[in-house]
C-alpha positions as CSV (number, residue, x, y, z in Angstrom):
1,M,-38.4,-10.3,-32.1
2,R,-39.6,-11.9,-28.5
3,L,-37.1,-12.4,-26.0
4,Q,-36.9,-16.3,-25.7
5,S,-33.9,-16.5,-22.7
6,I,-33.8,-15.1,-19.3
7,K,-30.3,-13.6,-19.5
8,S,-32.0,-11.4,-22.6
9,K,-34.9,-10.5,-20.4
10,L,-32.5,-9.5,-17.6
11,L,-30.2,-7.8,-19.9
12,L,-33.2,-5.8,-21.6
13,S,-34.1,-5.0,-17.9
14,F,-31.6,-3.8,-16.5
15,T,-30.7,-1.8,-19.7
16,I,-33.9,0.0,-19.3
17,F,-34.0,0.1,-15.6
18,V,-30.0,1.7,-15.7
19,L,-31.4,4.0,-18.1
20,L,-34.4,5.1,-15.9
21,V,-31.4,5.7,-12.6
22,A,-29.2,7.3,-15.3
23,S,-32.1,9.5,-15.8
24,I,-33.0,10.0,-12.6
25,I,-29.3,11.0,-11.3
26,T,-29.2,12.9,-14.1
27,T,-32.4,15.2,-13.1
28,F,-31.2,15.3,-9.9
29,L,-27.5,16.4,-11.0
30,W,-29.0,18.7,-13.0
31,S,-31.4,20.4,-10.0
32,Q,-27.9,20.2,-7.9
33,F,-26.7,22.6,-10.9
34,R,-29.7,24.9,-11.2
35,D,-29.7,25.2,-7.3
36,S,-26.3,25.9,-7.1
37,K,-27.1,28.9,-9.9
38,I,-29.3,30.4,-7.7
39,S,-27.0,29.7,-4.5
40,K,-24.8,32.1,-6.6
41,V,-27.0,34.6,-7.3
42,N,-27.9,34.5,-3.9
43,K,-24.7,34.9,-2.6
44,A,-24.0,37.5,-5.0
45,V,-26.5,39.9,-4.0
46,T,-25.0,39.5,-0.6
47,D,-22.0,40.2,-1.6
48,I,-22.7,43.2,-3.6
49,N,-24.5,44.8,-0.9
50,L,-21.9,43.8,2.3
51,L,-19.2,45.7,-0.9
52,V,-21.5,48.9,-0.8
53,K,-21.2,49.3,2.8
54,D,-18.1,48.0,2.6
55,I,-17.1,51.4,0.0
56,H,-19.4,53.5,1.7
57,I,-17.9,52.9,5.4
58,L,-14.2,53.1,3.7
59,E,-15.2,56.7,2.1
60,N,-16.6,57.8,5.2
61,D,-13.2,56.8,7.1
62,F,-10.9,58.3,4.8
63,F,-12.9,61.9,5.4
64,H,-12.9,61.1,9.4
65,Y,-9.1,60.0,9.8
66,E,-6.9,60.7,6.6
67,T,-8.0,64.1,6.1
68,I,-6.4,64.9,9.9
69,N,-3.4,62.7,9.5
70,P,-0.1,64.0,8.6
71,Q,1.2,60.8,7.3
72,F,-1.7,60.8,4.5
73,Y,-0.2,64.0,3.2
74,K,3.5,63.6,3.5
75,S,3.6,60.2,1.9
76,G,0.3,60.5,-0.8
77,K,-0.5,57.1,0.2
78,S,-3.6,56.1,2.2
79,Q,-4.7,52.5,3.6
80,F,-8.4,53.4,3.2
81,V,-8.0,54.7,-0.3
82,I,-6.0,50.9,-1.2
83,D,-9.0,49.5,0.0
84,H,-11.6,51.0,-1.5
85,H,-10.1,50.9,-5.1
86,S,-10.1,47.1,-4.1
87,K,-13.8,46.9,-3.0
88,I,-14.7,48.8,-6.3
89,N,-13.0,46.8,-8.2
90,K,-14.6,43.4,-6.5
91,L,-17.9,44.6,-6.8
92,K,-17.3,45.0,-10.8
93,K,-15.9,41.4,-10.6
94,E,-19.0,40.6,-8.8
95,F,-21.3,42.3,-11.7
96,E,-19.0,40.8,-14.2
97,E,-19.8,37.3,-12.8
98,L,-23.7,38.1,-12.3
99,R,-23.9,39.2,-15.7
100,K,-22.8,35.3,-16.4
101,I,-25.3,33.4,-14.8
102,R,-27.4,32.6,-18.6
103,E,-30.7,32.2,-16.2
104,I,-31.5,35.0,-15.0
105,Q,-30.4,37.2,-17.8
106,S,-32.7,39.5,-19.3
107,A,-33.1,42.3,-21.4
108,S,-34.1,45.0,-18.4
109,L,-31.6,43.4,-15.8
110,D,-28.8,43.4,-18.2
111,K,-29.5,46.5,-19.1
112,E,-29.4,48.1,-15.2
113,V,-26.4,46.1,-14.4
114,K,-24.6,48.1,-17.3
115,S,-26.3,51.2,-15.7
116,V,-24.4,50.0,-12.5
117,E,-21.5,48.9,-13.6
118,N,-20.8,52.5,-14.9
119,L,-22.6,54.7,-12.3
120,I,-19.2,52.0,-10.0
121,E,-17.1,53.7,-12.5
122,R,-18.1,56.8,-12.0
123,V,-18.1,56.4,-8.2
124,D,-14.2,55.1,-8.3
125,G,-13.4,58.4,-10.4
126,T,-14.7,60.7,-8.6
127,F,-13.4,59.2,-5.2
128,K,-9.9,59.7,-6.7
129,A,-10.2,63.3,-8.2
130,M,-11.5,64.5,-4.3
131,V,-8.3,62.3,-2.7
132,E,-6.4,64.4,-4.8
133,K,-8.2,67.5,-4.2
134,I,-8.0,67.1,-0.8
135,A,-3.7,66.1,-0.6
136,V,-3.3,69.5,-3.2
137,K,-6.1,71.5,-0.2
138,G,-3.8,69.8,2.8
139,F,-3.8,69.9,6.4
140,K,-1.2,71.7,8.7
141,D,2.9,71.3,7.3
142,H,1.8,69.9,3.6
143,G,-0.8,71.3,0.7
144,L,-1.8,75.2,0.5
145,I,-2.4,75.1,3.9
146,G,1.3,74.3,4.7
147,K,2.0,76.5,2.4
148,M,-0.1,79.4,3.9
149,R,0.9,78.6,7.3
150,G,4.4,79.0,6.1
151,Y,4.0,82.7,5.4
152,I,1.8,83.7,8.2
153,H,5.1,82.5,10.3
154,N,6.8,84.6,8.0
155,I,5.0,87.5,8.6
156,E,4.7,86.7,12.8
157,S,8.7,86.6,12.8
158,A,8.8,90.5,11.0
159,E,5.9,91.6,13.3
160,Q,8.4,90.7,16.3
161,Q,11.4,92.7,14.7
162,Y,9.2,95.9,13.4
163,R,7.0,96.0,15.9
164,L,3.5,95.5,13.5
165,D,-0.1,95.1,14.4
166,L,-0.1,91.3,16.0
167,A,-3.7,91.6,16.1
168,K,-4.5,92.3,12.4
169,I,-2.2,88.8,11.9
170,L,-4.6,87.2,14.6
171,T,-7.5,88.6,12.7
172,I,-6.6,87.0,9.4
173,R,-6.0,83.4,10.8
174,R,-9.2,83.8,12.8
175,H,-11.0,84.4,9.8
176,E,-9.0,82.0,7.9
177,K,-9.8,79.2,10.6
178,D,-13.2,80.3,10.4
179,F,-14.1,79.8,6.4
180,L,-12.3,76.3,6.7
181,L,-14.7,75.3,9.6
182,R,-18.0,77.2,8.2
183,K,-17.5,77.1,4.6
184,D,-19.0,80.7,5.0
185,D,-17.8,83.0,1.8
186,R,-18.5,85.9,4.5
187,Y,-15.1,85.2,5.7
188,L,-13.1,85.7,2.8
189,A,-14.0,89.4,2.3
190,K,-13.1,89.4,6.5
191,L,-10.3,87.9,4.9
192,T,-9.2,90.3,2.6
193,G,-10.3,93.1,4.2
194,A,-7.9,92.3,7.5
195,V,-4.9,91.9,4.6
196,E,-5.7,94.9,3.2
197,L,-4.8,97.0,7.0
198,L,-1.8,94.5,7.8
199,K,-0.4,95.6,4.7
200,T,-1.2,99.7,5.2
201,D,0.3,98.7,8.7
202,I,3.4,97.0,6.8
203,K,3.9,100.5,4.7
204,A,3.9,102.8,7.9
205,K,5.8,100.7,9.9
206,I,8.6,99.5,7.5
207,F,10.8,102.6,5.8
208,N,13.0,100.2,4.1
209,P,12.2,99.7,0.9
210,T,13.1,96.2,0.0
211,T,12.1,94.6,3.1
212,R,8.8,96.1,3.1
213,D,8.1,94.9,-0.6
214,S,9.4,91.5,0.7
215,I,7.4,91.4,3.8
216,I,4.2,92.4,1.6
217,G,5.3,90.3,-0.9
218,L,4.4,87.5,1.9
219,V,1.1,88.7,2.9
220,D,0.5,88.2,-1.0
221,A,1.8,85.1,-1.2
222,Y,-0.5,83.8,1.7
223,Q,-3.3,85.7,0.3
224,S,-3.0,84.0,-3.3
225,S,-2.7,81.3,-1.5
226,F,-5.2,81.1,0.5
227,A,-7.3,82.0,-2.7
228,K,-6.0,78.8,-4.3
229,M,-7.3,76.8,-1.6
230,V,-10.5,78.2,-1.3
231,K,-11.5,77.1,-5.2
232,V,-10.1,73.5,-4.2
233,D,-12.1,73.5,-1.0
234,K,-15.3,74.7,-3.1
235,E,-14.8,72.3,-5.7
236,I,-14.0,69.4,-2.7
237,G,-17.5,70.9,-1.1
238,V,-20.1,69.7,1.0
239,E,-21.4,66.4,1.2
240,N,-25.1,68.1,1.2
241,T,-24.9,70.9,-1.0
242,N,-22.4,70.9,-3.5
243,G,-18.8,69.7,-5.0
244,L,-17.0,66.6,-5.1
245,K,-18.6,65.4,-2.0
246,H,-22.1,66.0,-2.7
247,Q,-21.6,64.4,-6.2
248,L,-20.1,61.1,-4.4
249,A,-23.0,61.0,-2.0
250,L,-25.2,61.4,-4.8
251,M,-23.7,58.3,-7.2
252,L,-23.6,56.3,-3.9
253,K,-27.3,56.8,-3.1
254,T,-28.3,55.6,-6.5
255,L,-26.0,53.4,-6.3
256,S,-27.5,51.7,-3.4
257,K,-30.9,52.5,-4.9
258,N,-29.9,50.5,-8.3
259,I,-28.9,47.9,-6.3
260,R,-31.4,47.5,-4.4
261,Q,-34.2,47.1,-7.2
262,I,-31.2,44.5,-9.0
263,S,-31.8,42.7,-5.6
264,G,-35.2,42.4,-5.8
265,E,-35.8,41.3,-9.6
266,L,-32.7,38.7,-8.5
267,A,-35.0,37.2,-5.5
268,I,-38.0,37.1,-7.8
269,A,-35.8,35.2,-10.8
270,S,-34.2,32.9,-8.0
271,D,-37.7,31.9,-6.5
272,S,-38.9,31.2,-10.0
273,L,-36.2,29.4,-11.3
274,A,-36.3,27.3,-7.8
275,R,-39.9,26.9,-8.4
276,N,-39.5,25.8,-11.5
277,V,-36.4,23.3,-10.5
278,R,-38.6,21.5,-7.9
279,T,-41.5,21.1,-10.1
280,T,-39.8,19.7,-12.8
281,L,-37.4,17.6,-10.4
282,L,-40.8,16.3,-8.4
283,I,-42.3,15.7,-12.1
284,I,-39.5,13.3,-13.6
285,T,-38.9,11.3,-10.5
286,G,-42.3,10.8,-10.5
287,V,-42.9,9.5,-13.9
288,F,-39.2,7.9,-13.5
289,L,-40.1,5.8,-10.3
290,V,-43.4,4.5,-12.1
291,L,-41.5,2.9,-14.4
292,I,-39.5,1.3,-12.6
293,I,-42.7,-0.5,-10.6
294,I,-43.8,-1.0,-13.8
295,L,-40.4,-3.0,-14.9
296,I,-39.6,-4.8,-11.8
297,Y,-43.7,-6.4,-12.0
298,V,-43.2,-7.7,-15.4
299,V,-39.5,-9.3,-14.5
300,I,-40.5,-10.9,-11.2
301,R,-43.5,-12.0,-12.8
302,Q,-41.9,-13.8,-16.4
303,L,-39.0,-15.0,-13.9
304,S,-40.9,-16.2,-10.8
305,T,-42.4,-19.4,-12.0
306,P,-39.2,-21.6,-12.7
307,I,-37.2,-19.5,-9.7
308,R,-39.9,-21.1,-7.6
309,D,-39.2,-25.0,-8.7
310,L,-35.9,-24.3,-8.4
311,S,-36.4,-22.8,-4.7
312,E,-38.9,-26.3,-3.7
313,S,-35.9,-28.1,-5.0
314,I,-33.5,-26.6,-2.6
315,N,-35.5,-26.1,0.2
316,K,-36.2,-30.3,-0.2
317,V,-32.5,-31.0,-0.6
318,I,-31.9,-28.5,2.8
319,E,-34.7,-30.8,4.4
320,Q,-33.1,-33.9,3.8
321,N,-29.6,-32.3,5.0
322,F,-27.8,-32.8,1.8
323,T,-27.9,-36.5,1.6
324,E,-26.6,-38.8,-1.8
325,E,-30.1,-40.2,-1.9
326,T,-31.9,-36.3,-2.4
327,E,-33.4,-35.7,-5.9
328,I,-34.0,-32.2,-7.0
329,I,-36.4,-31.3,-9.4
330,E,-34.7,-30.7,-12.6
331,I,-35.4,-27.7,-14.8
332,Q,-35.2,-28.5,-18.3
333,S,-35.3,-25.3,-20.0
334,K,-32.6,-23.7,-21.6
335,D,-32.7,-20.4,-20.2
336,E,-30.6,-19.6,-17.3
337,I,-33.2,-20.7,-14.8
338,G,-32.2,-24.6,-15.7
339,K,-28.9,-23.2,-16.4
340,L,-28.7,-22.4,-12.7
341,S,-30.5,-25.7,-11.8
342,R,-28.1,-27.5,-13.4
343,D,-25.4,-25.5,-11.8
344,F,-27.5,-26.3,-8.5
345,K,-26.6,-30.3,-8.6
346,L,-23.1,-29.2,-9.7
347,M,-22.2,-27.4,-6.4
348,L,-24.1,-30.1,-4.3
349,D,-21.4,-32.4,-6.0
350,K,-19.1,-29.8,-4.8
351,V,-20.3,-29.6,-1.8
352,K,-20.2,-33.7,-1.1
353,E,-16.3,-33.3,-2.7
354,R,-15.6,-30.5,0.1
355,T,-17.7,-32.3,3.1
356,D,-15.0,-35.6,1.9
357,E,-11.9,-32.2,2.1
358,V,-13.1,-31.3,5.2
359,T,-13.1,-34.8,6.7
360,R,-9.4,-35.5,5.5
361,Q,-8.2,-32.2,6.9
362,Y,-9.9,-33.3,10.2
363,E,-8.3,-36.7,10.0
364,N,-5.0,-34.8,9.4
365,I,-5.4,-32.6,12.4
366,K,-6.3,-35.7,14.5
367,L,-3.4,-37.0,13.3
368,L,-1.1,-33.4,13.7
369,T,-2.9,-33.5,17.2
370,D,-1.9,-37.5,17.4
371,V,1.9,-36.4,16.4
372,G,2.0,-33.5,18.6
373,K,1.3,-35.1,21.8
374,E,4.1,-38.0,20.6
375,I,6.7,-34.7,19.9
376,T,5.6,-33.3,23.7
377,A,6.7,-36.7,25.4
378,N,9.6,-36.5,24.4
379,L,12.4,-34.8,26.1
380,L,15.6,-35.4,24.0
381,I,16.2,-33.6,21.4
382,E,17.2,-36.2,18.5
383,K,14.4,-38.2,19.3
384,I,11.6,-34.9,18.4
385,V,13.9,-34.4,15.2
386,E,12.8,-38.1,14.6
387,V,9.0,-38.0,15.1
388,V,8.8,-34.7,13.4
389,H,11.1,-35.8,10.2
390,E,9.3,-39.2,10.1
391,N,5.5,-37.5,10.3
392,M,6.0,-34.7,7.9
393,K,7.7,-36.5,5.3
394,P,4.5,-37.8,3.7
395,L,3.3,-33.9,3.4
396,L,5.9,-31.8,2.3
397,D,9.6,-32.3,0.1
398,A,12.0,-31.8,2.9
399,P,14.8,-34.1,2.1
400,V,16.8,-31.7,4.6
401,F,15.4,-30.9,8.0
402,S,16.8,-29.5,11.2
403,I,16.1,-28.0,14.6
404,G,18.5,-25.3,16.0
405,V,17.8,-24.9,19.3
406,Y,19.2,-21.8,21.2
407,D,22.1,-22.2,23.6
408,D,21.9,-19.0,25.7
409,E,25.1,-19.4,27.7
410,A,27.1,-19.4,23.6
411,K,24.8,-17.2,22.3
412,K,24.6,-19.7,19.5
413,L,21.7,-22.1,17.6
414,D,22.9,-26.0,17.8
415,F,21.4,-27.7,15.3
416,I,20.4,-31.6,14.9
417,G,18.9,-32.5,11.8
418,K,18.5,-35.3,9.0
419,H,19.6,-35.5,5.5
420,E,17.5,-37.4,4.2
421,S,17.8,-41.0,6.5
422,K,21.2,-39.4,8.0
423,M,21.7,-37.2,11.2
424,I,23.7,-34.0,10.3
425,F,24.6,-31.7,12.8
426,G,26.4,-28.3,13.1
427,Y,25.7,-24.8,14.7
428,D,24.8,-21.5,13.6
429,S,26.1,-18.1,15.8
430,L,24.4,-15.6,16.4
431,D,26.8,-13.4,15.6
432,D,26.7,-14.9,11.7
433,E,24.7,-11.7,9.6
434,T,25.0,-14.3,6.6
435,K,22.9,-17.3,8.2
436,L,19.0,-17.1,7.3
437,S,18.1,-19.3,11.0
438,V,19.9,-16.1,12.4
439,W,17.5,-13.9,10.9
440,C,14.7,-15.6,11.6
441,F,15.7,-16.4,15.3
442,K,16.7,-12.7,15.8
443,N,13.1,-11.3,13.9
444,K,11.1,-13.6,15.0
445,K,9.4,-14.2,11.5
446,K,9.4,-16.9,9.3
447,I,11.1,-16.9,5.9
448,L,9.1,-18.5,2.7
449,I,11.9,-19.0,-0.2
450,N,10.6,-20.7,-3.7
451,D,14.2,-19.7,-5.4
452,F,16.8,-19.4,-3.5
453,A,18.7,-17.4,-5.8
454,A,16.2,-14.8,-6.2
455,E,14.3,-14.8,-3.0
456,S,17.2,-15.3,-0.2
457,S,19.0,-11.3,-0.5
458,Q,15.2,-10.3,0.6
459,Y,16.7,-11.6,4.2
460,V,20.1,-11.6,4.3
461,P,22.8,-10.0,1.4
462,A,25.2,-12.7,1.0
463,V,23.9,-16.1,2.6
464,S,26.4,-18.9,3.8
465,L,25.1,-22.8,3.8
466,P,26.1,-25.2,5.2
467,E,29.4,-27.6,3.6
468,D,27.7,-31.1,4.4
469,L,25.0,-30.7,1.5
470,D,25.9,-32.6,-1.3
471,Q,23.9,-29.5,-3.6
472,K,22.3,-26.4,-3.0
473,P,18.7,-26.4,-2.0
474,E,16.6,-24.5,-4.0
475,S,13.6,-23.4,-1.5
476,A,13.2,-23.2,2.3
477,I,11.5,-22.9,4.9
478,Y,12.3,-21.4,8.3
479,L,9.9,-20.8,11.6
480,P,10.9,-19.5,14.9
481,L,9.9,-21.6,17.6
482,I,8.5,-19.3,20.2
483,V,6.7,-20.3,23.9
484,K,5.6,-17.7,25.7
485,D,6.9,-15.1,23.6
486,Q,10.7,-16.3,24.4
487,V,12.2,-17.9,21.1
488,V,13.6,-21.4,22.0
489,G,15.0,-22.1,18.6
490,V,14.8,-22.3,15.2
491,M,12.8,-25.1,12.1
492,T,13.6,-25.3,8.6
493,A,12.4,-27.6,5.9
494,K,14.6,-27.2,2.7
495,S,13.9,-29.1,-0.8
496,Y,15.8,-29.6,-3.7
497,H,13.3,-28.6,-6.0
498,K,12.2,-24.7,-7.1
499,N,8.6,-23.6,-6.0
500,A,8.3,-26.7,-3.4
501,Y,6.4,-24.9,-0.6
502,T,3.0,-22.9,-0.4
503,D,1.2,-21.7,2.6
504,Y,-0.5,-25.2,2.9
505,H,3.5,-26.6,3.3
506,L,4.1,-23.7,5.7
507,N,0.9,-24.3,7.7
508,V,1.8,-27.7,8.0
509,L,5.1,-27.0,8.9
510,Q,4.0,-24.3,11.3
511,N,1.6,-26.6,13.1
512,F,5.0,-29.2,13.8
513,S,6.8,-26.1,15.2
514,V,3.8,-25.5,17.7
515,Y,4.7,-28.7,19.3
516,T,8.1,-28.8,18.6
517,A,8.5,-25.5,20.7
518,I,6.4,-27.0,23.5
519,A,9.1,-29.6,23.4
520,L,12.2,-27.7,23.2
521,F,10.8,-26.1,26.1
522,N,10.4,-28.8,28.2
523,A,13.0,-30.5,27.6
524,K,15.4,-27.4,28.3
525,V,12.9,-27.6,31.9
526,Y,13.7,-31.0,32.0
527,R,17.1,-30.1,32.3
528,H,17.0,-27.8,34.7
529,I,15.0,-29.8,37.0
530,E,17.8,-32.7,36.4
531,R,20.6,-30.4,37.7
532,Q,18.5,-29.5,40.3
533,N,17.9,-33.2,41.6
534,Q,21.9,-33.6,41.1
535,N,22.5,-30.1,43.4
536,L,19.9,-31.8,46.0
537,Q,21.5,-35.0,45.5
538,L,24.6,-34.0,46.0
539,S,23.7,-31.3,49.4
540,E,21.8,-35.0,50.7
541,E,25.2,-36.7,50.2
542,R,26.9,-33.7,52.2
543,I,24.1,-34.1,55.2
544,R,24.5,-37.8,55.1
545,Q,27.9,-37.0,55.4
546,T,28.0,-34.3,58.2
547,A,25.0,-37.3,60.1
548,E,27.3,-40.0,59.1
549,E,29.2,-39.8,62.6
550,L,25.9,-40.1,65.0
551,Q,25.0,-43.0,63.0
552,T,26.2,-45.8,64.6
553,M,24.1,-48.8,63.2
554,N,24.0,-48.3,59.4
555,E,23.7,-51.7,58.8
556,E,20.0,-51.8,61.5
557,L,18.8,-49.1,60.0
558,E,18.3,-51.2,56.1
559,S,16.6,-54.2,58.0
560,S,14.5,-52.8,60.3
561,K,11.7,-49.7,58.5
562,T,11.1,-49.1,63.0
563,E,14.4,-48.3,63.6
564,L,15.3,-46.5,60.0
565,I,12.6,-43.9,61.0
566,G,13.7,-43.6,64.5
567,Q,17.5,-42.8,63.8
568,I,16.3,-40.1,61.5
569,S,14.3,-38.9,64.4
570,A,17.3,-38.9,66.4
571,I,19.1,-37.1,63.5
572,K,16.6,-34.4,63.6
573,R,16.7,-33.8,67.3
574,T,20.8,-34.3,67.1
575,L,21.2,-31.9,64.1
576,A,20.8,-28.2,64.9
577,V,19.1,-26.7,61.4
578,A,18.4,-23.1,60.7
579,E,17.0,-21.7,57.3
580,F,17.9,-18.3,56.4
581,D,16.9,-15.7,53.1
582,R,18.7,-14.6,49.8
583,E,19.9,-11.5,52.0
584,G,21.4,-13.5,55.5
585,N,17.9,-12.7,57.3
586,V,16.5,-15.9,60.1
587,I,13.4,-17.7,58.5
588,E,13.6,-20.7,60.5
589,A,15.4,-22.1,63.0
590,N,14.8,-26.0,65.3
591,T,14.7,-26.6,68.6
592,L,18.1,-27.5,68.7
593,F,19.4,-24.8,67.3
594,L,17.7,-22.4,69.5
595,N,18.2,-24.3,72.9
596,E,22.6,-24.5,71.6
597,L,22.8,-20.8,71.1
598,G,20.5,-20.2,74.2
599,Y,17.7,-18.0,72.0
600,E,13.8,-18.3,72.1
601,R,12.3,-18.5,68.1
602,A,11.1,-15.3,68.5
603,D,14.4,-13.5,69.6
604,L,15.8,-14.8,66.1
605,L,13.1,-14.4,63.1
606,G,13.8,-11.9,61.2
607,K,17.6,-11.0,62.3
608,H,20.5,-10.8,60.5
609,H,22.6,-14.0,60.9
610,T,25.6,-11.9,62.5
611,V,23.8,-11.8,65.6
612,L,25.0,-14.6,66.1
613,L,28.8,-13.9,65.3
614,D,31.1,-12.0,67.4
615,D,32.9,-8.7,65.4
616,D,36.0,-10.7,64.7
617,T,34.2,-13.8,63.5
618,Q,31.8,-12.0,61.1
619,N,34.4,-9.1,59.7
620,S,36.6,-12.2,59.1
621,D,37.9,-12.8,55.5
622,K,37.1,-16.8,56.0
623,Y,33.1,-15.6,56.9
624,Q,32.7,-13.2,54.5
625,I,34.4,-15.4,51.3
626,L,31.5,-18.2,52.8
627,W,28.6,-15.7,52.5
628,E,29.9,-14.3,48.9
629,K,30.2,-18.9,47.8
630,L,26.6,-19.1,49.2
631,K,24.9,-16.2,47.1
632,K,26.5,-18.0,44.2
633,G,24.6,-21.2,44.9
634,I,27.7,-22.8,46.3
635,P,27.3,-25.2,49.3
636,Q,30.1,-24.6,52.1
637,K,30.8,-27.2,54.9
638,V,32.8,-25.1,57.6
639,Q,33.7,-25.0,61.6
640,L,32.8,-21.4,63.5
641,E,32.8,-20.0,66.6
642,F,28.9,-18.7,67.7
643,R,28.1,-16.2,70.3
644,S,25.3,-17.6,72.6
645,R,23.0,-15.0,74.1
646,F,24.7,-15.3,77.0
647,K,27.8,-14.0,75.4
648,K,29.7,-17.8,75.4
649,T,31.6,-18.8,72.5
650,V,29.7,-22.0,71.1
651,I,32.0,-24.0,68.5
652,L,29.5,-25.2,65.5
653,N,31.0,-27.9,62.6
654,S,27.8,-26.4,59.7
655,T,26.8,-27.3,56.6
656,Y,25.5,-24.6,54.5
657,T,23.2,-25.8,51.9
658,P,21.5,-22.8,49.3
659,V,18.3,-23.6,47.6
660,V,17.3,-22.7,44.4
661,D,14.3,-22.0,42.4
662,Q,13.5,-23.1,39.1
663,N,15.1,-20.0,37.1
664,N,18.3,-20.9,39.4
665,E,17.4,-18.1,41.6
666,L,19.0,-18.3,45.2
667,K,15.5,-18.7,47.0
668,K,16.9,-19.2,50.4
669,I,20.0,-21.4,52.8
670,I,19.7,-24.1,54.6
671,K,22.3,-25.0,57.4
672,L,22.6,-27.8,59.2
673,S,25.1,-28.3,62.4
674,T,26.4,-30.5,65.3
675,L,28.0,-28.8,68.4
676,L,31.8,-29.5,68.9
677,N,31.7,-28.1,72.6
678,N,28.5,-29.5,73.6
679,N,30.0,-30.2,77.8
680,H,31.1,-26.7,77.9
681,H,27.5,-25.8,76.2
682,L,26.4,-27.6,78.7
683,Q,28.2,-26.3,82.0
684,N,27.1,-22.6,80.4
685,N,23.2,-23.6,80.6
686,H,23.9,-25.7,83.8
687,H,25.2,-22.5,85.9
688,H,22.5,-20.3,84.2
C-alpha cells in the first residue's frame, strides 16, 4: 500500500528512526553490560589476589605475635584468627561470584575454580587445627608449657628445702629451652638423662618415702608434660620441613599458583570479550548510521517540494511586512503540508487579531497613564476615590470600592469609598485581626477572592465585613498601597458575583494602585507642607508682633515699595539675630547680636549657648523649661539676662523659633532679640 499522506510517511519514518535509535541504544546498553561484566571479572581477580595476600599476612602475624601473647592462651581468642576466617569466607564468596559470570565460563576454568575452592577449605581447616595445637602447647603459664613450668617451680622449691643439686634442675631447663628453640631431637635424650640424674639425687637426699615419692612424681609429671609438648610441637612442625606449618605453606603456595593461573586465563577471557564487544558495537553502529542517513535522505526528498513552496510564501509575507494585501501561495494538496499552508493563513489572521488586540492594549495603557496623571494630580482623598472609581467601572465589576489611608498616630486605616453612587466612610483598627484589609496591610500582600465563603478563611479565620453593605460580597480584591517600601494604605474592590475577578482584573487594579499609592503619598507630603507653612506663618506673625514696636510708619510702608524695603532693612539692622543647632551650639549670629554682647563672630560659632549666660540663669528652671519646649518644636518668647564678653548684664527680649525638616525633626532654632537696656549697653561700650 502506497503512503499518500505526509503524516503517514513521517510516522513510518519516525517509527523506523525510533527502532534504529532503540537498536543503537540497546546495542550500547548491551556493550555497557558486557563491559560491566569485564570490569566485574577484573575486580574479582584483583580482590582475590589481595585476599590471598592478606590471608598470608594474617597467618604470619599470628605466628609472630599471638604465639607469644599470654592473652591469646588465656581467652582462647585472637583477632588474627577472626580476620583470617573472615578473609577465607570473602575469598570463597569471590569465587562463587566468579563462577556466576556466564561469559567467562569454560570446562577447564570451572575445574580449576573448584580445585581452588577445595584448597581454600583445606587451608582454613589446617590453619584452625594449627591454632588449636598452638593453644594446647601453650606459653609461659598456659597449656603444656605452663604445666611444665608449674612442675619445675615446685621441684625448685624442694631443692631449697632438701638441698638438691640445683645444677641438675637448671640443666633440665636448659635442654628444654634448647629443644623449643632448635627443634633438635638430641635435646630430648639429654633432657631424659638429666631427669634420671635428678631422680637419683632426690633418692639419695630425701629419706622420707612419702616426700621422696611426691617429688619424684613431680619430676615424672614434668617429663610427661614435656613429652606431650614435644609431640604437639612436632605436629605443628616447621614451615620448611614438616608438620602443619609445612602443610599450610605448601597449600598457600599451591593456592597462589592456581590463582595466578586462573587470573591469567580470566585476563585472556576478559580481553577477548572486550574485543568482541567493541567489534560488535562498531559494526552495529555503522549499519544503523547508514540506515539513518538513507532514511533522512528519502524523507527530505519526499517533503522538500511542498515545504519549499510554503517557505516561499512565508518569505513573501515577511517581505511585505504582514500587510493585509499579501497573497500567499496556497498548497491545494490534502496532506499535512497543505494543512500547514492553510494553518499558516489562519495564523496570519490570528496575527492581525493579536495586532489589533495589542493596539487596544496600548490604548488602554495610554488611557491608564492619563488616568494616573489625573489621580496623582489630586491631593484630596475623596477626589482620588472618585477618579479611580469612575475610570475602573468600564474595566471590572466593582460596585463597592474604597481606599484605606493609614493613620500612623491612631494605628488604623481610614476608609473613604463608594458604594454604587453613594460615598461611604469607615475605619479598620490594625488590632482587629478579623479584617482582610488589616491582613493585606500588615503582610504587604495582595488578596484575590472569587468565593468569599470558601476562600476568605485562607487569610483570616473569622472575617468581619462592614455593616453598611446591603448584601454580602462574593468576590473581592485587596491591594497594599506601597511607596518606597512603605505601606501608605489599602485599596479594595468588591463584587456581589462569584468568580468576578481574573488575573486581568487584578492587573488592572494593581496599575491603578500604583498611581493611587503615589497620590496618597503626595497628599501626605502636602499635608505635612501645609502644617509647616502654618508653623512658618505663626512664626512670622510672632516676628511681626515682636517688630511691631519698631514699625512707626506701617501705613507709609504699604504705599511705598522703596520705603518698605528700607523699613525691612532697618528691622534687620535693629533685631539681634542668632541661630542654634538642635544641641544649642551657635551656628550663626548677625552683627547687631555680636555688638550687643561685645563678641566677635569667631568667638561664638560652635560654642554652646550657655556661654552667653551666667550660672544662675542657665541653671534656672525657667531656662531649662525654655529649651525643653524648643526641642519639642514649640516657639517661645522670653525676656532673659545675657552676659556680655565684658561680664556685663544685657537684658534681651527674645523670640525663639524652632525650624523643622520635612520629617518634622528639629533642624535649628532662630532667636530674634531686641535690647531692653540699650542705654546701659551703650555706656558700657563707651567706657570700654
